[in-house]
C-alpha positions as CSV (number, residue, x, y, z in Angstrom):
1,M,4.2,-19.0,23.3
2,M,5.7,-16.1,21.8
3,E,4.2,-12.8,21.4
4,R,3.2,-11.5,18.0
5,S,4.2,-8.4,16.7
6,I,2.2,-6.0,14.4
7,T,3.4,-3.7,11.8
8,E,1.2,-0.6,11.2
9,H,1.9,2.2,8.8
10,V,-0.3,5.3,8.1
11,S,-1.0,5.4,4.2
12,S,-0.7,8.7,2.1
13,L,-3.8,7.8,0.2
14,G,-7.4,7.5,1.1
15,F,-9.4,4.0,2.1
16,E,-10.4,3.0,-1.6
17,A,-7.5,4.3,-3.2
18,T,-5.2,2.5,-0.8
19,L,-7.2,-0.7,-1.0
20,E,-7.3,-0.6,-4.9
21,R,-3.3,0.5,-5.1
22,L,-2.7,-2.6,-2.8
23,E,-4.9,-5.1,-5.2
24,Q,-2.9,-3.8,-8.1
25,E,0.6,-4.1,-6.7
26,I,-0.2,-7.5,-5.3
27,A,-1.1,-8.4,-8.8
28,K,1.9,-6.5,-10.6
29,G,3.8,-8.7,-8.0
30,G,2.5,-11.9,-9.3
31,M,0.5,-12.7,-6.5
32,S,-3.1,-12.9,-6.2
33,V,-5.7,-11.7,-3.5
34,F,-7.5,-14.8,-2.7
35,A,-10.1,-12.9,-0.3
36,R,-11.2,-9.4,0.5
37,I,-12.8,-9.3,4.3
38,D,-15.2,-6.4,4.4
39,H,-15.7,-6.2,8.5
40,A,-17.8,-2.9,8.0
41,A,-20.0,-4.4,5.9
42,G,-20.2,-7.4,7.9
43,A,-21.4,-5.1,10.8
44,R,-23.9,-3.4,8.8
45,E,-25.7,-6.4,8.1
46,F,-26.5,-6.9,11.6
47,G,-27.1,-3.0,12.4
48,L,-23.8,-2.0,13.8
49,E,-21.3,0.8,12.4
50,M,-17.7,0.6,12.3
51,P,-15.0,2.6,10.1
52,P,-13.8,1.1,7.0
53,T,-12.0,-2.1,7.9
54,V,-11.0,-4.6,5.1
55,V,-8.6,-7.5,5.2
56,L,-7.1,-8.7,2.1
57,L,-5.5,-12.4,2.1
58,Y,-3.0,-12.6,-0.7
59,G,0.0,-14.4,-1.7
60,S,1.3,-17.1,-4.5
61,P,1.1,-20.8,-4.1
62,R,4.9,-20.3,-5.6
63,G,6.0,-18.6,-2.5
64,G,3.9,-20.2,0.2
65,T,4.0,-24.1,-0.8
66,P,7.5,-24.5,-0.4
67,I,7.1,-23.1,3.1
68,M,4.4,-25.2,3.9
69,L,5.9,-28.4,2.7
70,E,8.7,-27.6,5.2
71,A,7.0,-26.7,7.9
72,P,3.0,-27.6,7.7
73,L,2.0,-25.6,10.8
74,A,2.9,-22.3,8.6
75,A,-0.4,-22.9,6.9
76,L,-2.4,-21.6,9.7
77,D,-0.8,-18.0,8.7
78,L,-0.7,-18.4,5.1
79,P,-1.7,-16.9,3.0
80,L,-0.3,-13.5,4.1
81,R,-3.0,-10.8,5.3
82,V,-2.8,-7.1,5.3
83,L,-5.5,-5.1,7.6
84,V,-6.6,-1.9,5.8
85,R,-8.6,0.4,8.2
86,Q,-9.5,4.2,8.6
87,D,-9.4,5.4,12.3
88,A,-11.4,7.9,14.4
89,K,-9.6,10.4,13.0
90,G,-9.9,9.6,9.1
91,Q,-6.3,8.3,9.0
92,V,-6.0,5.5,6.7
93,L,-3.8,2.6,8.2
94,I,-2.4,-0.8,6.7
95,A,-1.2,-3.4,9.4
96,F,0.3,-6.8,9.0
97,H,2.3,-9.2,11.0
98,P,5.7,-9.3,9.9
99,A,6.2,-12.9,8.0
100,A,9.6,-13.9,8.8
101,P,8.9,-14.2,12.5
102,M,5.8,-15.7,12.5
103,L,7.2,-18.3,9.9
104,R,10.0,-18.9,12.3
105,Q,7.5,-19.5,15.1
106,A,6.1,-21.9,13.0
107,G,9.2,-23.9,12.4
108,V,10.3,-22.5,9.2
109,P,14.0,-22.8,8.5
110,E,15.8,-19.3,8.1
111,E,16.6,-19.6,4.8
112,L,12.6,-19.9,3.9
113,A,11.2,-17.9,6.6
114,T,12.5,-14.4,4.6
115,R,11.2,-15.7,1.3
116,L,7.7,-13.7,2.0
117,D,9.8,-10.3,3.0
118,P,9.2,-8.9,-0.5
119,A,5.4,-9.5,-0.8
120,Q,5.3,-7.1,2.7
121,R,7.5,-4.7,1.2
122,I,5.2,-4.3,-1.5
123,L,2.6,-2.8,0.7
124,C,4.7,-0.3,2.2
125,E,5.8,0.7,-1.3
126,T,2.2,1.1,-2.3
127,I,1.0,3.7,0.4
128,W,3.9,5.5,0.1
129,P,4.3,6.7,-3.9
130,D,7.4,8.3,-3.3
131,G,8.9,5.6,-1.2
132,T,9.3,6.9,2.0
133,P,7.1,7.5,5.2
134,P,4.9,10.7,5.5
């Protein structure tokens, strides 16, 4: 079994601003946020503490459906996900599995495997307003 890679970037924005901008830019890109999982809120319900940690599930049936039709196992990893978290130093980070290698592993042909790359580029462009990492 292939090991999965994770891409992680420091946001130039605060935690709430990062989440808000990601959701706005995902919508501008013609996609939807299908779910927002607030792990820190879940922890608080059980008397536990953790730094702000939210996972957004996002995408578009227009982008994902052809991929899942070609390789049904890709449905295990779609819609796309992005983790937004604040570390112990107060830095805000986003993390995600790069889509193309993940989809290739599920048997998606090359011409479809890179189809979702623009959906992940939006994430990085959002957290770096001038387009370059800090």
